[in-house]
Every structure is written in C-alpha cells, then in structure tokens.
N, C-alpha and C positions, 0 to 999 in steps of 0.2 A: 960432771963430765958432759952431760947434757948441754951445759951451756958453752962448754968447748966445743963439741961435735956443731951447735947452732955456730958459732961465731967461725968456725971451720967453713961450714957450709955456705955462710954469708960471702966470707972472703971469696971463696972459688966461685960462686956465683957473679960476683962483681967484675972478677977479673975475666972471666968468659963473656959477658955482657961487652968489658971494653975490648977486649978482641975481635968481637962480633960486629961491634962499632966500627972499629978501625979497618975492618975487611971491607964493608959495606962502605965506608967513605971512600976506600981506596978503589973500589969497582966503579963507583959514581965518576972518580976522578979520570978512568980511563978515556983515552982520545979514541973516537969512533974511526975507522977510515971512511971517507965520502963513497958511497955506492952509487954507481954510474949504469943506468938500466938503459940507456940508449948504445952502448958500444960493445956488446955480446961479441968476441972474438972466438972462445974457446969452443972446438967442435966437442959434441956429447956422443957417446955411444951407450947404450942401453942393451943389456945382453938379459935376456928373459928365458929361464929354463923351464921348461914345459915338459910333463910327463900326463898324459892322460887328462888333459887341458881343453879339451875341445869345446866343452860347454862354459867355459869361464873364462878363455883366453883372450875373449874379444873385450870384454869389462878390464883387462888391464892394459888392450892397446890402446882404448878408447881414453882412459886417463892420463897415459903417455901421452897422448895426441891432444889432450885438452891442457896440457902444461903451455905455460906463457914462453917459454925457451923458442928463438926462432926456429921453424922447421927446417931451414935449411944449413943449421947445424947440427942438427939431431939424426942418430943414425939406431934404428933399434934392429937387433937381432936377435931372432927366436931361434932356439937350440930345443929341438925334440929327440928326446933320448927312450927308446925301448918303448914307446906308447903301443898300446893294444889297438 
C-alpha cells in the first residue's frame, strides 16, 4: 500500500512540475509592450484624505512631488475631514 501511495505521489509531483514549467514558458513568451517615457499625456489626480495629519502631511506631499511624473500633468487634492 505504501508503494502505491509513493507511486501516486511521484506521478502527481511530476504532473505538477510539468504544469509549472508550462506556465513559466508561457509567461516568458508573452510580448511586452514598448514603454515610452518621453510622451506622458495622461493627467493624474491624487486625492489625499487627511484627518489630524498636521504633523505628517508634509512627508506625504514631499513623496508625491518627488515622483518622476511631469508636474504639469499632476494635480494634488487634499481633503480635510473633521480635524481637531
């Protein structure tokens, strides 16, 4: 009985490895679209919800401004709700 379980286990492990190899080969064959970093045209709006964040909101804004996205296409909206 142990030999039967060992053979079944070996066959299932082999099948699993074949499926994983098939998936890895398929993922490697995917065509990646060309990425152009010179022609940004999409405007991005960043909405920050803040409540009692006076001590830390500056860090968040600095991190957003430090991004590589063009500044003229970036809009930052900060919403303050019931801060004390």
